[in-house]
N, C-alpha and C positions, 0 to 999 in steps of 0.2 A: 961361601955359597954365592955371594954377589959376584965374585971374580969368575966363577964358572959360568954364570949366566951371561956376563959381559963377553967372555971368551966365545961362547956359543953364538951370540948375536954378531960379534965381529967376524967370525968364520962364515956365518950364513950370508952376511952382507958381501964379503969378499967373493964367495962362491957365486952369488947372484950376479954381481958385477962382471965376473969373468965369463960366465955363460952368456950374458946379455951382449957384451961387446963382441964376442966371437961370432954370434949369429948375425949381428948387424954387418960385420965385415964381409961375411960370405954373401949376403944378399946384395950388397953393393957390387961386388965382383961379378956375380951372376948376371945382374941387370946390364952392366957394361958389356959383358961378353955377348949377351943376347942381342943388344942393340947393334954391335958391330956385325954380327952374323946376319941380321935382318937387312942391314944396309947393303951388305955385299950381295945377298940374294936378290934384292930389289934391282940393283944395278945390272945384274946378269939377266934377269927375267924380263924386265921392262926397260927397253932401250929404244924409244921412238924419238926421232928428231923431227919435231913439228915444223921446223923452218924449211925442211926439204919437201914437205907435203904440198900438193897442189890444191887449189881451191876445189872444194867438193869432196876431197879425200876424207875418210872416216878414221878416227882413232878413239880410244877409250881412256877415260881418266877417272880417278877417284875424287869424290867430292870433299872428303875429309883430308886427303893427302894429295894435293894437286901435282906434286912432283912424280907421282906414280902414273905412268902412261903406258899404254899397250896398243898393239895393233889388232888384238883379238879381245872379245868380251871375256869376262871372268870376274873374279873377286880380288880385292886389294890384299896383298900379303901382309900389310901392316895392321889394318883394322878389320878386314873381312867383309867390308861393304862391297856391293856390286859396283863394277866400273860403269860409268855413264858414257853412252855413245855421243860423240861430238863430231860435227862436220866442220872442216876447216873453211873459213870464209875468205 
């Protein structure tokens, strides 16, 4: 009887470990893929070279992600916050 109980516990522990490690691996892969996709989209949608702007020109920037720049108002693709209007000095 004790052998059966130990066998059931061992199988349960093995099953729990196998399920838990598989779901963790999938989450890490999905996060990495999502980050790469977002970085690509940001580079394509928001491409403002502030060094070429003249004094008084307006551009929009995210307060949470200062690398996100745009020539039009809208929201940040990374965090969803509204872009802030900035006038070049």
